[in-house]
C-alpha positions as CSV (number, residue, x, y, z in Angstrom):
1,Q,0.0,0.0,0.0
2,V,1.4,3.4,-1.1
3,Q,0.2,6.6,0.4
4,L,1.3,10.1,-0.6
5,V,0.6,13.0,1.7
6,E,1.3,16.6,0.6
7,S,1.9,19.5,2.9
8,G,3.3,23.0,2.9
9,G,0.6,24.7,0.9
10,G,-1.0,28.0,2.0
11,L,-1.4,31.6,1.1
12,V,1.7,33.4,-0.2
13,Q,2.1,36.9,-1.7
14,A,3.2,37.2,-5.3
15,G,6.9,37.2,-5.5
16,G,7.3,35.1,-2.4
17,S,8.3,31.5,-1.9
18,L,6.7,28.3,-0.7
19,R,8.0,24.8,-0.2
20,L,5.7,21.8,-0.8
21,S,6.5,18.4,0.7
22,C,5.3,15.0,-0.3
23,A,5.6,12.1,2.3
24,A,5.5,8.6,0.9
25,S,4.7,5.4,2.7
26,G,5.8,2.0,1.6
27,S,9.1,0.9,0.1
28,I,8.8,1.8,-3.6
29,F,9.6,5.5,-3.4
30,P,13.3,5.1,-4.2
31,R,12.4,3.2,-7.4
32,A,9.7,5.6,-8.5
33,G,9.7,8.6,-10.8
34,M,8.3,11.6,-8.9
35,Y,6.0,14.3,-10.4
36,W,4.1,17.4,-9.3
37,Y,0.9,18.5,-10.9
38,R,-1.5,21.3,-10.2
39,Q,-5.1,21.9,-10.9
40,V,-7.4,24.9,-10.8
41,P,-11.2,24.7,-11.0
42,E,-12.7,24.1,-14.4
43,K,-9.3,23.4,-15.9
44,Q,-7.4,20.2,-16.6
45,R,-4.7,19.1,-14.3
46,E,-1.4,20.3,-15.6
47,F,2.1,19.0,-15.3
48,V,4.5,21.1,-13.2
49,A,7.7,19.1,-12.6
50,A,9.3,15.7,-12.8
51,L,12.3,14.0,-11.2
52,T,13.4,10.6,-12.3
53,T,15.2,8.0,-10.2
54,G,18.3,9.0,-12.1
55,Y,17.8,12.6,-10.9
56,S,16.9,14.0,-14.3
57,T,14.5,16.8,-14.1
58,N,11.8,18.3,-16.3
59,Y,9.7,21.4,-15.8
60,A,6.7,23.0,-17.4
61,D,7.8,26.1,-19.3
62,T,5.6,28.2,-17.0
63,V,7.6,27.3,-13.9
64,K,11.1,26.8,-15.4
65,G,13.7,28.8,-13.5
66,R,11.4,29.5,-10.6
67,F,10.5,26.0,-9.2
68,T,12.8,23.2,-8.2
69,I,11.9,19.6,-7.6
70,S,13.9,17.4,-5.3
71,R,13.7,14.2,-3.3
72,D,15.2,12.5,-0.3
73,N,15.0,8.8,-0.9
74,G,16.2,8.0,2.6
75,K,13.3,9.9,4.1
76,K,10.9,8.9,1.4
77,M,10.2,12.6,0.8
78,G,9.7,14.7,-2.3
79,Y,9.7,18.5,-2.5
80,L,8.8,21.3,-4.7
81,Q,10.5,24.6,-4.0
82,M,8.4,27.5,-5.4
83,N,10.1,30.8,-5.8
84,S,9.0,34.1,-7.4
85,V,5.4,32.8,-7.3
86,K,2.8,34.4,-9.5
87,S,-1.0,34.6,-9.3
88,E,-1.2,32.0,-12.0
89,D,0.6,29.5,-9.8
90,T,-2.6,29.3,-7.6
91,G,-4.0,25.8,-7.6
92,V,-4.2,22.4,-5.8
93,Y,-0.7,20.8,-6.1
94,S,-0.5,17.0,-6.0
95,C,2.5,14.8,-6.0
96,S,2.5,11.5,-7.9
97,I,4.9,8.6,-8.2
98,V,5.2,6.1,-11.0
99,V,6.7,2.6,-10.8
100,G,6.3,0.7,-14.1
101,S,2.6,0.9,-15.0
102,L,1.5,1.9,-11.5
103,R,0.8,5.5,-10.6
104,Y,-0.1,6.8,-7.2
105,W,-1.5,10.2,-6.2
106,G,-1.6,12.3,-3.1
107,Q,-4.7,14.2,-2.1
108,G,-3.2,17.6,-2.9
109,T,-2.4,20.8,-1.1
110,Q,-3.9,24.2,-1.9
111,V,-1.5,27.0,-2.9
112,T,-3.0,30.5,-3.2
113,V,-1.0,33.4,-4.5
114,S,-2.2,36.8,-3.6
115,L,-1.4,40.0,-5.5
């Protein structure tokens, strides 16, 4: 059984920073690719960032240069450092891990950026 629990969301002013965390249960985390997605009401969930087991990263163009994805396999934790946030970064952020054909999702954490 794999569970993912996000934390660290909240209200932040535009230009500020926030660090999201994703705590994983179970033993597969070190073997899993890790992803962050976000969703706003009435829009499709969108990809934000990815970090492979080989530590290759990929970012959406909208967050490149501002967000950093990282992981600590020993602690079974994933992170998303969000800097220079903008109003359009508002949304529910969810972490996801993938091992083979299996994908797991967390419940999400709300990030609200105020002007």
